[in-house]
C-alpha positions, 0 to 999 in steps of 0.5 A: 380875173380874180387872184385868190390866195388859197390855203389847203387843210395841211397848211400849204399856201398857194395862189390861183386865178379865177374868171370870177368869184362865182367860178371859184366857188363852182370849181371848189365845190366840184373838187377841181381846186387842188393843192399843188403840193399834196393834191388835197381838195379841202381848199379854202381862201386865205386872209388876203390884204387888198392892194389899195393904192395910197396917194400920200406917199410914192409907190414902192416896187413890189419885192417879189420877183416877176414870174418868168413868162412862157418863153423866158426859162432860166438856165439850169446848172449846165447852161441848158434852158430849164424845163417850163414851170408846171402849172399842175402838182408834179404827181399830176403832171407825171400822171398826165404825161403817162396818160398821154404816152399811153394814148399815143401808144394806142393811136400809133399801133391800132387801127381807127374804126370809127362807129364800127368799134362795138361791132368789130370788137364783138366779132373778134371776141366771138372768133368771127374775124382775126384779132387786131388792135383797134380803137373807135367810137361806141355809145354807152349802151354799146359799151355796157353790152360788150362789158356784160358779154366779157368782151375786153375793151378799155377806154382811151384816157381823155387828156385835160387839154382835150376838154379846154 
């Protein structure tokens, strides 16, 4: 793993870890490396001083505080545990939570119909069967045909953790 000090075009500095320098370059080129403060993908490596061990003097402790571990959450002002630190920028975290809520609502209030989705959606649109909330699977060709016929369909949001 490699830790890079990064800086966005607006001058916000932050750090991030990557499996390799090639991984960093690939993610940056695809726009996946973004500033946690402003969301900009115009990110470059900042100048870093390498940590080189010296043998001519005793090692000094790092003055930076240790980041909290996953289960270690400091107490907030009212004595309750503070929420965990977010890895994503605040607006992105809010968007992810909203997408999660939308997805949960659709799944809880609809019937899963699997591969029959396109056929059932078309029959409901044409008035052949009673309307109800459904979700399921459809090929890109089926989705295109439904859209062309003005059948009202919407994709379920895919959450980032589902792709990891």
